[in-house]
C-alpha positions as CSV (number, residue, x, y, z in Angstrom):
1,M,34.1,-16.6,45.8
2,E,34.9,-17.7,49.3
3,F,33.2,-20.9,50.6
4,P,30.8,-19.2,53.1
5,Q,29.8,-16.5,50.6
6,L,29.1,-19.2,48.0
7,I,26.8,-21.1,50.3
8,T,24.9,-17.9,51.2
9,S,24.5,-17.1,47.5
10,L,23.2,-20.6,46.7
11,Q,20.7,-20.5,49.6
12,K,19.2,-17.4,48.0
13,N,19.4,-18.6,44.4
14,L,18.0,-22.0,45.0
15,G,14.9,-20.4,46.4
16,Q,14.2,-18.7,43.1
17,P,12.8,-20.2,39.9
18,L,15.3,-22.6,38.4
19,P,16.5,-22.6,34.8
20,G,15.5,-26.3,34.5
21,Q,15.4,-27.6,30.9
22,A,16.9,-24.5,29.4
23,A,20.1,-25.3,31.3
24,H,19.8,-29.1,30.8
25,K,19.5,-28.8,27.0
26,K,22.9,-27.0,26.8
27,M,24.6,-30.2,27.9
28,A,22.2,-32.8,26.5
29,Q,22.9,-35.2,23.7
30,F,21.5,-34.0,20.3
31,G,18.0,-35.4,19.7
32,R,17.4,-36.1,23.4
33,Q,13.7,-36.0,24.3
34,F,12.5,-33.9,27.1
35,D,8.8,-34.8,27.0
36,F,8.1,-38.4,27.8
37,K,5.1,-40.7,27.8
38,H,6.1,-43.4,30.3
39,Q,4.8,-46.8,29.4
40,A,5.7,-47.8,33.0
41,P,6.0,-45.4,36.0
42,P,9.7,-44.3,36.3
43,K,11.8,-45.5,39.1
44,L,12.6,-42.8,41.6
45,A,16.2,-41.8,42.7
46,A,18.0,-38.9,44.4
47,V,21.5,-37.7,44.1
48,M,23.7,-35.3,46.0
49,L,25.8,-32.4,44.7
50,L,28.0,-32.0,47.7
51,L,30.1,-29.0,48.3
52,Y,33.0,-28.8,50.8
53,P,36.1,-26.7,51.4
54,K,39.6,-28.1,50.7
55,Q,42.9,-26.3,50.9
56,G,41.2,-22.9,50.4
57,K,39.1,-24.1,47.4
58,T,35.4,-25.2,47.1
59,N,35.1,-28.7,45.8
60,I,32.4,-31.1,44.7
61,V,32.6,-34.9,44.8
62,L,31.7,-37.2,41.9
63,I,32.1,-40.9,41.6
64,Q,33.1,-43.2,38.8
65,R,30.9,-46.3,39.0
66,T,32.3,-49.8,38.8
67,A,31.9,-52.1,35.7
68,H,28.9,-54.0,37.2
69,P,27.3,-56.0,34.4
70,L,23.8,-55.2,35.6
71,D,24.3,-51.5,35.8
72,P,23.2,-49.6,32.7
73,H,25.5,-46.7,33.8
74,Q,28.6,-48.9,34.5
75,N,31.9,-47.0,34.4
76,Q,30.2,-43.6,34.1
77,V,30.8,-40.6,36.3
78,S,27.9,-39.5,38.4
79,F,26.9,-37.9,41.7
80,P,26.6,-40.0,44.8
81,G,23.0,-41.2,44.8
82,G,20.6,-44.0,44.1
83,R,17.1,-45.4,44.3
84,K,14.7,-44.0,46.8
85,E,13.3,-46.5,49.3
86,A,9.6,-46.6,50.3
87,N,10.1,-45.4,53.8
88,E,12.1,-42.2,53.0
89,D,11.7,-39.0,51.2
90,F,14.0,-37.8,48.4
91,Q,16.3,-35.8,50.7
92,Q,16.7,-38.7,53.0
93,A,17.5,-40.9,50.0
94,A,20.2,-38.5,48.8
95,K,21.8,-38.4,52.2
96,R,21.7,-42.1,52.8
97,E,23.1,-43.0,49.4
98,T,25.9,-40.4,49.9
99,F,26.8,-42.1,53.1
100,E,26.7,-45.6,51.6
101,E,28.7,-44.7,48.5
102,V,31.4,-42.3,49.8
103,G,31.1,-42.6,53.6
104,V,30.0,-39.0,54.5
105,P,27.9,-39.2,57.7
106,Q,24.3,-38.1,57.0
107,D,24.2,-35.7,60.0
108,Q,27.1,-33.8,58.6
109,I,25.4,-32.9,55.4
110,Q,23.5,-29.6,55.4
111,I,21.0,-29.3,52.6
112,I,20.8,-25.9,50.7
113,G,18.1,-26.8,48.3
114,R,17.2,-28.9,45.3
115,L,17.7,-28.7,41.5
116,S,15.3,-29.6,38.7
117,Q,14.6,-33.3,38.2
118,V,16.0,-35.2,35.2
119,Y,14.6,-38.3,33.5
120,V,17.1,-41.0,32.3
121,G,15.5,-43.1,29.7
122,A,18.2,-45.8,29.6
123,S,17.3,-46.9,33.1
124,N,13.8,-45.4,33.4
125,F,14.9,-43.3,36.5
126,M,13.5,-39.9,37.5
127,I,16.4,-38.3,39.3
128,H,15.9,-35.7,42.0
129,P,19.1,-33.7,42.7
130,F,19.9,-32.0,46.0
131,V,22.7,-29.5,46.8
132,G,24.3,-29.9,50.2
133,Y,27.5,-28.9,51.9
134,L,30.0,-29.8,54.6
135,T,31.7,-27.3,56.8
136,D,34.9,-29.3,56.8
137,T,37.0,-31.4,54.4
138,P,35.6,-35.0,54.5
139,K,37.5,-38.2,54.5
140,F,35.8,-40.2,51.8
141,I,35.4,-44.0,52.1
142,P,34.3,-45.5,48.8
143,Q,31.8,-48.4,48.7
144,E,34.0,-50.8,46.7
145,T,31.2,-52.8,45.0
146,E,29.7,-49.7,43.4
147,V,32.5,-47.0,43.4
148,K,35.6,-47.4,41.2
149,E,37.0,-44.0,42.0
150,I,36.1,-40.9,44.0
151,L,36.7,-37.6,42.1
152,E,37.2,-34.4,44.0
153,I,36.6,-31.5,41.6
154,P,37.4,-27.8,42.4
155,I,34.5,-25.6,41.4
156,T,36.9,-23.5,39.4
157,H,37.3,-26.4,37.0
158,L,33.6,-26.5,36.4
159,L,33.6,-22.8,35.6
160,D,36.4,-23.1,33.1
161,A,34.8,-22.9,29.6
162,A,37.7,-24.8,28.1
163,R,36.4,-27.9,29.9
164,R,33.2,-28.0,27.9
165,K,33.8,-30.2,24.9
166,T,32.1,-32.6,22.5
167,T,33.1,-36.1,21.5
168,D,31.9,-39.3,19.8
169,F,31.8,-42.6,21.7
170,S,30.0,-45.9,22.1
171,V,27.6,-46.8,24.9
172,R,26.0,-50.3,25.2
173,G,26.6,-50.8,21.4
174,F,25.1,-47.5,20.4
175,Q,27.3,-44.9,18.6
176,L,26.8,-41.4,20.0
177,K,27.9,-38.4,18.0
178,N,28.9,-34.9,19.1
179,V,28.0,-35.5,22.8
180,P,28.6,-32.5,25.0
181,Y,30.5,-33.2,28.2
182,F,32.7,-31.7,30.9
183,D,36.3,-32.8,30.9
184,L,36.9,-33.3,34.6
185,A,39.7,-35.3,36.3
186,D,40.5,-36.8,32.8
187,K,37.0,-38.2,32.7
188,I,34.1,-37.7,30.3
189,V,31.2,-36.3,32.5
190,W,28.1,-36.4,30.3
191,G,24.4,-37.2,30.3
192,A,22.2,-36.4,33.3
193,T,25.3,-35.6,35.4
194,A,26.4,-32.9,33.0
195,M,22.9,-31.6,32.7
196,I,22.6,-31.2,36.5
197,L,26.0,-29.7,36.7
198,N,25.1,-27.1,34.1
199,E,21.9,-26.0,35.9
200,F,24.0,-25.7,39.1
201,L,26.6,-23.5,37.3
202,E,23.9,-21.2,36.0
203,I,22.8,-20.3,39.5
204,V,26.3,-19.8,40.8
205,D,26.9,-16.0,41.1
């Protein structure tokens, strides 16, 4: 699908009821809980699934985070995004964090809509994902303290069923078994990022 037609289709589909947990569960770790009783209110964050044209293809941008010792998601692949500040709404937070982490000016991002929120127990964050787009190919500028690598992913790779895999690996001393993930840019894209990606893919015509 051409880029303008994709944006038009997404504008329509994001206005309809979303698949939500039904889509999330297909890329969730086995045994993951979806109903939570929070002992403390979750921290609030927003992320940006950013679409843009490049060399005749539609791409999204992901980032690999640095190995910061205080980051529970160090080295993992995620969307640009981060914690919501008190003086902003979730959409503003997603735009600001995208600018801070990958250098895309906020006024260039056009918001199409939002996806279903996802809770991340490891860091007690409730993530609010937004879908936005750029009309032109951006020049990314990574924030070196937080971003190890910028990953530009053609949407055709996301739609390739062969890139959905499972694996075993260790995270913070815990052994995880048969974890579903997307194999993108030679990276393991799993957890909340994979769950958000799968909901997005289920509304792409």
